[in-house]
N, C-alpha and C positions, 0 to 999 in steps of 0.2 A: 555594700553590694548585696542584692537580693538574689538569692539562689532558690530556684523552683524546679521540682521534677515534674514531668508530664507523662501521661500515658493515655492510650485509647484502647478500647475493646470492642470486639464485634462478635456476637454469639454465633452467627452463621454468615461467613463472608463469601459473597456479598449478600446483602438484603436482609440480614438479621438485625435485631436490636443492637444499638451501639451505646457505649458509655465512654465518657471522657473524665479526666481528673488532673488537677494540679495539686502539688504539695509544696508549700513554702517551707523551706528548711528551718525557719524560725517558729513554726507551728500551725499556721492557718492552712486551710485546704478547701477545695470546692470540687464538686463533681455534678455531672449531669448526663442526660441520655436522650435518645430518640428512638422512635419505633423501628426505623431501619436506616441502613447505611452501609458503609464499608469500614474496614479497619483503618484505611488511610484517612477517610473523613473524620473518624474518631481521634486519630493522632493529630490531625490538623486543627480540629476544634479545641483539643486540649491546649495547643499552642496558643491559639488565638485567645482563649479564655484566660490563659496566664498572663499574656501581655496586657489585656484590657483590665484585668484585676490588679495590676501593679503599675499604675501611672506615675509620672514624676521624673525627676532628674537622676535619681540614684540608678546606677547600672543594674540591669536585669540579666541574670545568667540562667538560662534554661537548659536543664538536663533532659534528654530524651533517649529512648532506646529505638527511636524510629529514624533511621538515616533519611527516609523519604521526607518526613516532616521538617527535619532540619535542613535538608538541601533545598526543599521547596522554599523555605523561609529565609534562607541565607545565601545560597549560591545561585539557583536557577531564576529566582524571582526578578533580578535585574534584567536578565536577558529576555525573559517573557514580557515584562513591562515595555522594554524597548521594541519588541516585535509585535506589539499590539495583543499580548496574551496569546501568542502562538509559539509553538516549538520550533527548533530549528528546522524541522521537516515541513513546517507549515500547518501542522495539525493543531486543532484547539487544545489548550492546556487542560487537562483533567482537574476537576475540583476547582475550577477558576474561581468560582464565587468566594469560597473560603480563603483561597490564596490571596485574593485581592483585598479581602478584609485583614488579613494578616499584614499585608503590605501597607495598608492605611494605618493600622494600629502601630506598626513600627515607625513609620515615617512621622506620625503625629506625636509619638512619645518623645519628650525632651531628652530623656536619658537613653543611653545605648542599650541595645539588646543583643546578647551574644548567645551562642549555642554550643553544647558539648554532647557528643553521643557517649552513652554508657551501654554497656552490655546488659541486656534484660535477663532476668531470672537467675541471677548469680549472687544474690544476697545484698545487693545495693539497697540499703534500708528505704530511702526516700523513693527510689524507682519502685520497690515492691509495694510501698504504701500507695503510690499513685495507680499501680496495677490493680490492687485490691479495690480501691474506690471506684475506678473505671468499670471493673467487672461487676460490682454491686449496682452501680448505675444502669448498666446494660440489662442486668436481670430485672431491675425495677421497671425499666422501660418496657421490657418484654411482657411483664405481668400487667402492666397498665394497658398495653396494646391489647392483650387478651380480653381484658375487662371493658375497654372503651376503644372503638375503632376510630375515634378522632385523632389518634396519635399525639396525645398531650405529652410534651417533653418533661422529663423528670429532672428537677434540679434539687440538689441537697448540699448542705453545707456540713462539713465534718471536720473535727480536729483530730489528727492522727496522734497515737500515743507517742510519747517521747522516744527518742532513739534509745535502744537498749544499751546499757553499759556493759562493757565486756572485761570480765575478770580474766587475767592471764597469769601465767607463771612469773612473768616479769613483775606484775603488780604485787604478788605475794612476797617477792624478794626485795621489793623496794625499787626495782629498776623501772625505768619509764616504759610504759606499755605502748605499743604501736598498733594501729589499725591498718590493715592493708588497704592501699588505694584502689578505687574501683577501676576496672578496665574501662579506658575511656579515651576519647579523641575530641579535641576542642576544635570547633570551626568558627571562623570569624567572618 
């Protein structure tokens, strides 16, 4: 199973520079940005980029601190597709272009894609790495925008440092050390 954490960042919501990132728990990562957008767009872009970057039959498990991105990609998407990309009230689906790209990526991927919500900013190592990379990408996009008004997207590849090893009192006494589980919710 491939486990990937995703995150998005928006420097001024809405309309500020955005950044997105995914971090594979086995070591690879990617991030990018754009001159303007919303936090929701950045979160959706992170999910899309993670799916596209991990093709194949092996199950893909995406962790995100964005319930919006998760629900768009796993719960609401089927109803929207059935309703011609309209909400139950008949309104157009917001961010429909990205959501349709996510739908296509999931449907065309031979292996299953599953999602789990994790609480952000509580020390979840991989979520924090994705958050850092997304923020850096947004800042790079903002600087690029100030220097060049053509709004060139910023794409970078980075490998996050290995997860820190935690020394505990249990380890010094020879007892098995345990790491607390992140606060999370799995959605299928």
